[in-house]
C-alpha positions, 0 to 999 in steps of 0.5 A: 621093564621093571626090575621086579621079578615076574610071577613065574620067576617068583614061583620057580625061585620058591620051588627051587628054595623048597627043593633045596630046603628038603635036603636040609635038616635046618635053615634059619633063613633060605632065599633063592632068586632065579631070573629069566625063566625062559633061559632057566628052562634051557639051562642058561639062567642069566643069574641065580642067587642063594642066601642062607643062614644057619644051615645044617644037614643030616651029615652034621655039616653046619654053615653059619652063613652063605651067600652065592650069586652067579651071573653070565658075562655079557 
């Protein structure tokens, strides 16, 4: 099986990215990647990755760079 995300996973990742960006005033770069769509709908995603640069919100919170990766231990 390919390591390339499936179309459904790409769509879910893009939707999550859009929702996250709706809560921000600015983001120079924002990328969300979610794997395993079936498990995600059950609240049990194997991994989620969020990468952002120059993020800011209305509360004047500004983050220069953030990278967050989660994964379930096997």
